[in-house]
VMD Tcl script that draws the C-alpha trace (Angstrom):
set ca {
  {151.99 360.64 315.61}
  {149.04 362.73 315.86}
  {145.60 361.99 314.49}
  {141.98 363.62 314.68}
  {138.91 361.64 313.39}
  {135.78 363.57 313.06}
  {132.40 361.55 314.25}
  {129.07 362.49 314.49}
  {129.02 364.78 317.72}
  {132.30 364.23 318.81}
  {135.55 363.52 317.63}
  {138.76 361.14 318.39}
  {142.19 362.48 319.30}
  {144.87 359.66 319.16}
  {148.37 360.95 320.56}
  {151.75 358.32 320.12}
  {154.27 360.17 322.68}
  {157.50 358.66 322.30}
  {160.08 358.57 324.82}
  {161.26 362.15 325.28}
  {157.53 362.90 324.61}
  {156.64 360.81 328.07}
  {159.43 362.51 330.10}
  {158.03 365.73 329.37}
  {154.58 364.09 330.55}
  {155.79 363.11 333.48}
  {157.53 366.67 334.15}
  {153.64 367.89 333.47}
  {151.33 365.70 334.73}
  {150.09 367.77 337.67}
  {148.99 370.36 335.02}
  {146.73 367.87 333.40}
  {143.62 366.52 334.29}
  {142.86 362.97 336.32}
  {141.52 361.59 333.64}
  {144.32 362.18 331.15}
  {146.82 360.77 333.53}
  {144.46 357.59 333.96}
  {144.32 357.19 330.27}
  {148.00 357.78 329.49}
  {148.75 355.29 332.82}
  {146.26 352.48 331.50}
  {147.93 352.86 327.75}
  {150.48 350.60 326.72}
  {153.61 351.53 326.03}
  {155.13 349.72 322.57}
  {158.39 350.21 320.21}
  {157.59 353.24 318.81}
  {155.77 354.90 322.06}
  {152.95 355.38 323.98}
  {149.51 355.27 322.57}
  {146.88 357.24 323.77}
  {143.04 357.99 322.92}
  {140.52 360.40 324.10}
  {136.82 360.60 322.81}
  {136.42 364.06 322.83}
  {132.37 365.05 323.45}
  {132.71 368.61 324.84}
  {135.28 371.29 325.79}
  {136.27 369.29 329.45}
  {139.48 368.10 327.84}
  {140.41 370.38 325.25}
  {142.97 372.57 327.38}
  {144.74 368.71 328.17}
  {144.55 368.02 324.54}
  {146.40 371.10 323.46}
  {149.15 370.81 326.53}
  {149.60 367.33 325.13}
  {149.96 368.62 321.38}
  {152.55 371.00 322.40}
  {154.77 368.14 324.01}
  {154.55 366.65 320.65}
  {158.05 367.78 318.80}
  {157.39 369.39 315.42}
  {157.03 367.35 312.12}
  {159.64 367.56 309.68}
  {157.60 367.72 306.95}
  {156.37 370.92 305.07}
  {153.19 371.64 304.29}
  {152.36 372.50 300.48}
  {151.29 376.38 299.66}
  {147.97 374.64 297.61}
  {146.58 373.55 300.59}
  {146.87 376.98 302.28}
  {143.86 379.66 301.56}
  {144.46 383.10 301.24}
  {144.86 383.90 305.08}
  {147.48 381.20 305.32}
  {145.33 378.78 307.29}
  {145.10 375.18 306.15}
  {141.98 374.67 304.22}
  {140.11 371.73 305.58}
  {137.28 372.20 303.29}
  {134.65 372.92 306.13}
  {134.16 376.41 307.61}
  {134.35 377.06 311.78}
  {130.69 376.42 311.92}
  {130.54 373.52 309.59}
  {133.08 372.17 312.21}
  {131.60 372.74 315.73}
  {128.57 372.14 314.44}
  {129.68 368.65 313.19}
  {131.37 368.08 316.37}
  {129.11 369.32 319.24}
  {125.09 368.63 317.92}
}
mol new
graphics top color blue
foreach p $ca { graphics top sphere $p radius 0.5 }
foreach p [lrange $ca 0 end-1] q [lrange $ca 1 end] { graphics top cylinder $p $q radius 0.2 }
display resetview
């Protein structure tokens, strides 16, 4: 599971890593920052995986978050065509500038 929640001036990234994903994390640990490794080590492991939470205030963790997202397996769900805009991108109802302003104001 991956959840991104937009807040005033920052966003929260919640990522749940299952068993195979945790194994991949351990293999790639040296590529991630000490902060991400610390959060991973402190997170409790539940029956459905290890829940990681990150408050993102600037770009310092963005590369690590992208790497964690690449560890996640692809979902089985298909996105319905009506939620895509003409360019094929998901339509969030906000422009790039609005999202950037909201996150890094």
